[in-house]
C-alpha positions in Angstrom: -0.1 0.1 0.2 1.2 3.5 -0.7 -1.1 5.1 2.3 -2.6 8.1 2.7 -4.6 6.8 5.7 -2.1 7.1 8.3 -2.0 11.1 7.1 -5.8 12.0 7.7 -6.2 10.2 11.2 -2.9 12.7 11.8 -5.5 15.7 10.9 -4.6 15.8 7.0 -7.5 17.7 5.0 -8.4 15.7 1.8 -6.2 18.0 -0.4 -3.1 17.1 1.8 -3.3 13.4 2.0 -4.1 13.1 -1.7 -1.0 15.4 -2.6 1.6 13.8 -0.1 0.0 10.2 -0.9 0.3 10.6 -4.5 3.9 12.4 -4.1 5.1 9.1 -2.3 4.2 7.1 -5.2 6.1 9.0 -7.7 9.0 8.9 -5.4 8.3 4.7 -5.1 8.2 4.9 -8.7 11.6 7.0 -8.9 13.2 4.6 -6.8 12.0 1.8 -8.6 13.8 3.1 -12.0 16.8 4.3 -10.3 17.2 0.6 -9.2 17.3 -0.5 -12.6 13.6 -1.7 -12.9 11.1 -0.5 -15.8 7.9 1.2 -14.8 5.6 -1.3 -16.4 7.4 -4.1 -14.3 6.1 -2.7 -11.1 3.6 -0.1 -11.3 0.8 -1.9 -12.6 0.8 -3.7 -8.8 1.0 -0.7 -6.7 -2.1 -0.1 -4.4 -3.1 3.0 -2.5 -4.8 3.0 0.9 -7.4 6.2 1.6 -8.7 7.5 5.0 -12.3 8.6 4.4 -13.8 11.2 6.6 -17.3 12.7 7.4 -16.8 15.5 4.7 -19.0 13.0 2.3 -18.7 15.0 -1.2 -15.2 16.1 -0.9 -14.0 12.2 -0.1 -15.6 11.2 -3.2 -14.2 14.3 -5.1 -10.8 13.2 -3.6 -11.0 9.7 -4.6 -12.1 11.1 -8.3 -9.3 13.3 -8.6 -6.6 11.0 -7.4 -7.2 8.7 -10.1 -7.1 11.4 -12.9 -3.9 13.0 -11.2 -2.0 9.6 -10.8 -2.7 8.6 -14.4 -1.6 11.8 -15.4 1.7 12.1 -13.6 2.6 8.4 -14.3 1.9 9.1 -18.1 4.1 12.4 -18.2 6.7 11.9 -16.1 7.8 7.9 -16.6 6.3 7.1 -20.2 4.6 3.6 -19.4 3.7 1.5 -22.3 1.0 -0.5 -20.1 -2.0 1.2 -19.1 -2.5 -0.9 -16.3 0.9 1.2 -14.9 -1.4 4.4 -14.7 -4.3 2.6 -13.0 -5.0 3.6 -9.3 -6.0 0.7 -7.3 -7.3 1.8 -3.8 -8.2 0.0 -0.7 -10.5 2.6 1.8 -10.7 2.8 5.8 -13.5 4.3 7.8 -12.0 7.5 9.9 -11.1 6.7 13.6 -10.4 10.4 14.0 -14.0 11.2 13.4 -15.2 8.5 15.9 -16.0 9.9 19.7 -16.1 8.2 22.9 -19.3 10.3 23.7 -22.5 8.9 22.7 -20.5 6.2 20.4 -23.8 4.6 18.8 -23.6 8.2 16.4 -20.4 6.3 15.3 -22.2 3.5 13.4 -23.7 6.4 11.5 -20.9 7.9 11.0 -18.9 5.3 9.7 -22.0 4.0 7.3 -21.6 7.7 5.9 -18.0 7.2 5.2 -18.4 3.9 3.7 -20.8 5.0 1.2 -18.2 7.9 0.4 -15.7 5.3 -0.3 -18.3 3.3 -2.3 -19.4 6.3 -4.5 -15.5 7.6 -4.8 -14.9 4.0 -6.5 -12.8 1.8 -3.8 -11.8 -1.3 -4.7 -11.7 -2.7 -0.9 -13.4 -1.2 2.3 -12.6 -1.6 6.0 -15.4 -0.4 8.2 -14.5 0.3 12.2 -16.4 -0.6 14.6 -18.5 2.0 17.1 -16.5 1.5 19.8 -13.2 2.3 18.8 -12.6 5.2 20.5 -13.0 3.7 23.8 -11.1 0.3 23.1 -11.0 -2.8 20.7 -13.6 -3.8 19.1 -16.4 -6.7 20.3 -17.8 -9.1 18.6 -20.7 -7.2 18.7 -19.6 -4.0 17.5 -17.7 -5.9 14.8 -20.5 -7.5 13.4 -22.1 -4.4 13.0 -19.1 -2.7 11.0 -19.0 -6.0 8.7 -22.5 -5.9 8.2 -22.4 -2.0 7.0 -20.6 -3.1 4.3 -22.5 -6.0 3.3 -25.9 -4.1 3.7 -24.5 -1.4 1.2 -23.2 -4.3 -1.2 -26.2 -6.0 -1.1 -29.3 -3.9 -0.5 -28.5 -0.7 -1.6 -27.7 -1.2 -5.1 -24.8 1.6 -5.0 -22.4 -0.8 -5.8 -23.6 -1.7 -9.3 -22.6 1.9 -10.9 -19.2 3.1 -11.8 -18.3 6.6 -11.0 -22.4 7.6 -10.3 -21.6 11.4 -9.7 -20.0 11.8 -13.1 -21.4 14.5 -14.8 -22.8 16.3 -11.7 -21.6 20.2 -12.0 -21.1 20.2 -8.2 -18.9 16.9 -8.3 -16.9 18.0 -11.5 -16.2 21.2 -10.1 -15.0 19.8 -6.8 -13.0 17.4 -8.5 -11.1 19.8 -10.6 -10.6 22.1 -7.4 -8.9 19.6 -5.0 -7.0 18.4 -8.2 -5.8 21.6 -8.7 -5.0 22.0 -5.1 -3.0 19.2 -4.8 -1.0 19.5 -7.7 0.2 22.8 -6.2 1.3 20.4 -3.1 2.8 18.4 -5.3 4.8 21.1 -6.9 6.3 22.4 -3.5 7.1 19.0 -2.9 8.9 18.3 -6.4 10.8 22.0 -5.6 12.3 20.0 -2.5 13.5 17.2 -4.5 10.7 14.8 -4.2 8.9 13.2 -1.2 11.9 11.6 0.5 13.7 15.4 0.7 10.5 16.9 1.4 10.1 14.3 4.6 13.6 15.1 5.9 12.7 18.6 5.8 9.6 18.6 7.9 7.5 20.2 5.3 4.5 17.5 5.5 4.6 16.8 9.0 4.2 20.9 9.4 1.3 21.2 6.9 -0.4 18.1 8.2 -0.1 19.4 11.9 -1.5 22.9 10.7 -4.3 21.1 9.1 -5.0 19.5 12.4 -4.9 22.6 14.5 -7.2 24.4 12.4 -9.9 21.4 12.3 -9.5 21.2 16.3 -10.2 24.9 16.2 -12.9 25.0 14.4 -14.6 22.1 16.8 -13.4 24.0 19.5 -15.4 27.3 18.5 -18.1 25.3 17.5 -17.8 26.4 14.0 -17.8 22.7 12.9 -20.4 20.4 15.0 -19.8 17.1 16.1 -22.8 15.7 17.4 -22.7 14.3 21.1 -19.8 16.2 21.7 -20.2 20.3 21.1 -23.6 20.4 20.4 -26.7 18.0 21.0 -24.9 16.2 23.9 -26.3 13.5 26.4 -27.4 14.5 29.8 -26.2 11.4 31.3 -23.7 9.1 28.9 -24.7 5.4 28.8 -22.6 2.7 29.6 -21.6 0.2 26.9 -19.7 -3.1 27.0 -16.0 -2.8 26.0 -13.7 -5.6 24.9 -11.4 -6.1 28.3 -7.9 -7.2 27.6 -5.7 -8.8 30.3 -2.3 -7.0 29.2 0.0 -8.2 31.5 -1.2 -11.9 30.1 -0.7 -10.9 27.1 2.7 -9.5 27.5 3.6 -12.4 28.9 2.2 -14.6 26.5 4.2 -12.8 23.8 7.3 -12.8 25.5 7.1 -16.9 25.8 6.4 -17.0 22.1 9.3 -15.0 21.4 11.9 -16.6 23.8 10.8 -19.9 22.3 11.4 -19.0 18.7 14.8 -17.7 19.7 15.6 -20.8 21.1 14.6 -23.0 18.3 16.2 -20.6 15.1 19.2 -21.5 13.4 21.2 -18.9 15.6 23.7 -18.5 13.1 21.7 -17.5 10.4 19.6 -15.2 12.3 23.0 -13.5 13.3 23.9 -13.1 9.8 20.6 -11.8 8.6 20.5 -9.4 10.7 24.2 -8.1 10.2 22.7 -8.3 6.6 20.1 -5.8 7.4 22.3 -3.4 9.3 24.8 -3.6 6.1 22.3 -2.5 3.9 21.1 0.2 5.9 24.7 1.5 6.0 25.4 1.1 2.2 21.8 2.1 0.9 21.3 -1.8 -0.3 18.2 -3.9 -0.9 16.5 -2.9 2.9 13.4 -5.1 1.7 15.6 -8.2 0.2 17.3 -8.2 3.8 14.3 -8.1 6.0 12.5 -10.6 4.2 15.9 -13.0 5.0 15.9 -11.7 8.1 12.1 -13.1 8.6 12.9 -16.1 6.9 15.7 -16.6 9.8 12.8 -16.5 12.3 14.5 -13.0 13.4 11.9 -10.8 15.1 10.2 -7.3 14.3 12.1 -5.8 17.1 15.5 -7.5 16.2 15.0 -6.3 12.8 14.2 -2.8 13.5 16.9 -2.3 16.0 19.4 -3.4 13.2 17.9 -0.6 11.2 18.0 1.5 14.1 21.6 1.3 14.7 22.3 3.2 11.5 19.7 5.2 11.3 18.7 6.5 14.9 
């Protein structure tokens, strides 16, 4: 996945999520080319990951604009021969940021609205959050509602039967053009810094996302952006709901025991060599993915692989 959902959860608006995620994709493509690959060898297999917020029309326009912008930039910059290299396939997830601890049953409605926006926007796959995720991990009950939200939309509503149903709407086409133009401007800012990798190193994306998050929170605090049950239509007394209880100490002990068993039964020399290879790749700019896969095959843990890289990057 070329993921933008995490940026949405950090507070990025639709323009920033789309722009930075597309810029990530461009950086990945350029890195692949620099490594000696041809664009058509890997671009058709790239997938994106959008976060879907409560801004219904904007989210649909974002997904429409992203497909157009990705196809345009890949075609202009990399000249693929295979049209599938210009396709933007995407998974989408409803927003965790929009879920509220207060009056949490409202979250069922929020997730349904966001799921419909993702479908109207043309998502290829979808994850719907559970209504209690602002409070803890989902219960079997809340997870069933989240799953059935997708099933009811797919099986009963009929909205999945039409591709791009908003095409031709003056409002939607105008909004799509507007968000595309704004995202392209952000991508140009990234290009001026030398690409997304250098932009991230400069701190620019982080700063803009934090600015977006601060503005949104200020609107909520001022009551200019309504969150039902939070800053308007609040309950006089909150209802208690069942929350999944996790024995964290027991889980921790169990995981430590599993890791200990792995370390005792694996080929220790192979694991050591694999971790040294990860560190060496980090030092020299080698193929970290290949080294990490070999380390995983040697039954090295995620923590060990991360530490092998941290020796260089921290």
